[in-house]
Steps between C-alpha positions, in 0.01 A plus 500: 500500500384448144136461423372188321412555132140590412292191408426471134126437574307636795132409538324658799135410604385448143127462432372418146136434399318411182166662406256325273116492473457704819714246690833561671759227538789568736787321329790634709455595868764680694808337347840627611847371407828611350745352248876555523729540203616158377241313708272226366151513646226240438132591543293182545129434538202345330289654220320805641761565768590837343855414390444580132320827591795598713738422209284714268513788744884476512508525118239774475275261302185492711189465277258790455253367758765483776583777744792539731292639785766560768855429595837580343714349236861612461739385224872571535426769756237682286126502588308351208171441686319743267731492198335558164539274197779709349701470818443120511606468136838652591538239779387192312783333315772720644429454875240227496496183286223245470515130415134400445355153557396389154746566218251397227263774619768758574702455170362634172450189276534714185845644578837328501668461841779743407254767405325478833822526701610786277175685575573467874849636446375796301238583770765481772766700313258754356638458149617244242874464526743369231593202723140385557533167322819417689326590827212264416745213439689585824178484700406162345843371592475633856173316566656174384346446160720311252532618145392856573502604137253221409286570808472868415355408158243250636142557603379418856317187384827356369653497851442269793330632817833537679651688204203739489538561874862593445390747229275670756796520741703664217227759450485564875882557502500731195481817705755379758241538780573506876201278580348205315151378588452140390131401502470121523796475251524116486153366605447326166850363450650159565718470813829488324413799274363679805823453686713623211284811454505589874873422532573725202274777622658492844846498348415813294353670804818430704726601212322839443409565866130509408222451752247225421136449605355160421120474504403138540256253649780237518643508853778261392630742240470787746692312767780406258549838341412785739692680775166587657137380466181697521181295555174664390143399575181695412704813414687501824865433573475241777859380528843584379857401568789292366412153362663336800249671723180493289539145361656329804311688768175655355321725744161518326249215450455607135871459433497157665202404282684605183803297603282196586345518151835532317622159388859614498495555881231259620472192292148368499428147611602276212228298336433158652669218310270316268379156613650212313276393216523290188289748299629624166605866466223744406733685263820370346746652252746248351813630326316804372675736255380816334665693214367819353558609140674837463503742210783398270802726517840448341742333732247448779318188628147466368376305804496582871504201736279613788481158671709185475443168672268627775328235709277548805211334684225656707294271725155573647526724808858592416669834431787502246679828450703605197768761570758674286587833349310680224553304176560175680189337344257520802211658316550280190474190724177637650354570150585143387338357815186702423491391145557854367825395336590165343840355583743446216620177666388283789161419646243663729264276701200611706353236733670233290363623169751612233389855412811599302340514158144605599354792311315786662157329464620172643687671790208724600317241722826451698517872576219443745747298707787744489485876553741791497547780761701779343755743643296819465137462611406846377607410147346153526151633597289684239457851648149526352370186662368475858671261743195270464536494120877432528457211746223321313648555152657148475171344612314692231764421236478127560119509548519349843240710690244773445245709692475451878762222501748742344432765769538237774830379352634861494415540865668182600814581298545847639447372848750225433771765439385696817347802332156646591209400274426872454817533289327311215346828388828686488739564211869400512615857551304521825714223649850493637776296332465217751123493469527487119733206525245320722242559230740357241543192719122469546453511127772235449310274751162537326539188289632290797842436339755256624804708399575872532782655308625801702701759305668731756173518697632727780787695346302823466361493858613647835656251738199477731257453219743253338494297823118501492486375144758228573304388807182484283677290237623263772148478644347421161764234431437333833123506470458427123807296427614741230833463321702816430764570234652826622725733308680757711815705523453539879701215648391586853139442405590177321684371805183548704236340273662248263541125546741475209711752307625494145779747409512611140788676319499575127218257447672203673442346843818554705360354821180360649391328816308558820501859624727417793744312277531784251496791741701360791757310300507639140731308267505724194708821508207680331258398778757613759522842322120537498476429872789730585319787325178469710446836678529490877811287506711764664262520795461123523874462496 
């Protein structure tokens, strides 16, 4: 009888801790699993679950304050538990490849794409070979980039997010590794781009017989792509098995809670239909177009048409969602609604007033009635300002309150978003991502606006935190009668919270209507493609 091949990865009772300021944090506790050759494994869990620490250990990239305290780690049959940096350097690239989360952070902005892939090839091969340039172009072709010669000469900022992610995959493949670890490889991408990237990555893995580990907080992606799921909580591996077992018949309460919070598997209660009213819309865009001037180049257009003929209406107490891929015009529409960009054609009305041609000074009083909640709360909050200072900043800027009244307002606002009053003395870095987003919402509510413009407000958050923020927004809308204009690439979220949906493509509206009309009976082929690309479809089917 022949023995089964040795697993590519064997992890046995692994314990990893961080040491800082006389404090010990146990990040990984007694984790054991194996990975077979050619298998795709997904490790899922919320922030702080230990999944990224585990991935770092598999790559030999634990930070200096981390210690692998006990347990065993074997790679391709060899014990690497206590391997030194030189040994890990021989493994990285040739045996292990990494696709990081953020290509703009991982790619060098000062080097052309071809140079960066070439560096990875030289590191993997140990020398610069005569065919290096041809190998770079071959890798760019393999990862599905058109015009590889042009792409090799471009800088990262000249590529789209999906293109940059493909460059990272090319770098990971440069050493022809036996295992690729993809750390949240598509979390910031639109659903159609996400699907293309994951389809291509899986195709390459199957073609080359590579094993794949996907680190993700998105259960829908994990369910669609993995042969086996590992669910982590508080550093412990609490559940594992094939998707059919873990998703359809979860054994642990934590797994059931994650599934309940994931819009792809458990659609939230849709918002109640708005009562019939004869009131005018709070915000209206009529046939809005926007063209941007481009640097003049011979033979090229000198204008870029970002929007063309866009019309929408947002009523008090209503949520209108704008969906579409990157470059569809979503953000430009939001900026025009906020008065940060002037339309080239068409009109913008706020509460019946034509605000199309208003200058900054005339528009400023209206900003008290509309506020923005941005995608990244850590970037939106000044890291030097306390939570109290951040929340009251709009009140101070408009001279609304001072002294004791200002302090009382801050307490009321932070309680409104369900955070302890004691957090007012903290700095943004002392809060979690979800808590920072609650602070951003509190600040947006300070001036008692009637309209909130929400720019991907939950895309950077874990599913359970995401659900909490969406519940909070629904509560605020119900109690305060707020109107929301929501921009999102997560169609599962949109299906749960929006009354109406507007689908943009290349700056034009291809479809709009009630959420049920658009999502349950899409008429445009583009809308159908967007919905087909939503992760979790394979399990739902």
